[in-house]
C-alpha positions, -999 to +999 in steps of 0.1 A: +000+001+003+029+021+011+047+015-024+013+026-046+010+059-021+047+068-033+047+060-070+010+081-067+028+110-055+051+107-073+034+104-106+021+138-094+045+155-088+064+144-121+030+166-134+031+194-121+070+199-126+063+191-162+036+223-166+060+244-146+068+272-160+105+284-145+105+319-155+074+335-136+069+329-106+065+296-086+017+283-087+019+297-126+012+272-152+011+276-194-028+274-200-039+245-222-036+261-260-066+242-264-086+259-246-073+295-257-082+281-292-117+272-290-121+306-275-102+328-294-121+306-330-155+317-311-149+356-302-129+365-332-155+356-352-178+376-329-158+407-329-140+401-361-105+399-352-079+384-371-069+352-355-026+358-358-031+394-346-052+378-308-025+349-309+006+374-309-008+400-287-019+368-266+022+355-268+037+393-263+015+403-238+014+371-210+031+342-229-005+324-229-001+322-190-042+331-180-035+341-145-004+359-150-003+393-129+021+420-134+045+428-104+050+462-110+012+472-119-025+464-120-018+443-157-032+408-151-038+377-176-038+366-212-044+406-222-021+422-192-050+449-191-048+474-161-074+471-136-090+503-153-090+492-185-101+457-179-131+471-158-142+499-187-138+466-218-155+442-189-186+469-182-186+473-223-190+435-230-210+424-199-229+460-186-245+442-156-219+424-142-194+431-119-160+425-123-140+412-104-097+421-117-081+387-110-111+370-111-117+364-143-124+332-167-100+323-198-130+329-220-138+365-202-102+370-211-101+366-248-135+379-252-124+415-238-095+407-253-112+402-286-137+431-282-107+454-271-088+446-307-118+454-328-120+483-307-090+497-317-089+484-348-115+505-361-107+537-337-069+535-362-084+521-397-069+489-389-030+507-389-014+475-369+013+498-357-012+520-339-033+498-326-003+485-308+011+515-296-024+525-282-027+489-264+013+487-248+008+522-239-030+529-232-057+549-246-049+587-226-037+605-257-003+577-257-002+569-297-002+608-307+025+613-282+044+580-293+042+590-331+053+626-327+084+617-303+092+586-332+095+622-359+114+644-330+142+613-332+137+604-369+168+618-377+189+607-353 
C-alpha cells in the first residue's frame, strides 16, 4: 500500500514539474492551448479580429499564462489589461455584471481582448502599428504622443 501511495505521489509531482514554467513565479502554469484556441475561434469571429493578431498579442503580453500578474502594475491575465482598462472593457461587454479583476475566466479574458482589439482596429482604421502602440500604452493620448516623439528622433 505504501509503495502504491509513493508511486502516486511521484507521478503527481512529475506532472506538476512538467507543467511548471520556470520563467515566472511558482504556482503559475501555462494554460492548455486547446482551451485558448476554443475561445479564440469563437470570439475572433464574433468581433471580426484576425486570429493571428490575437495569438501574437496573447504571446507578447502573457506567453499564454492566463493568471499572470504583473508585479509592477495591476496588469493581469492573458491580455495583461490594467485594472482600469479591464473594468472599462468588461462593462462594455457585460454591463450587468460586477467586475473582479483577478477573477476573470479564460473565456472572459479572450472575449475582452477580442472586443478591445476590434475597438482599436476600428479606431485606427486597422493600422496595426497604432493599434499595438495604444494596446501597450493605454488610451490617454499615448499614440499621438508616441508618434510625435518618433518624428522628433527620426533624424538621429
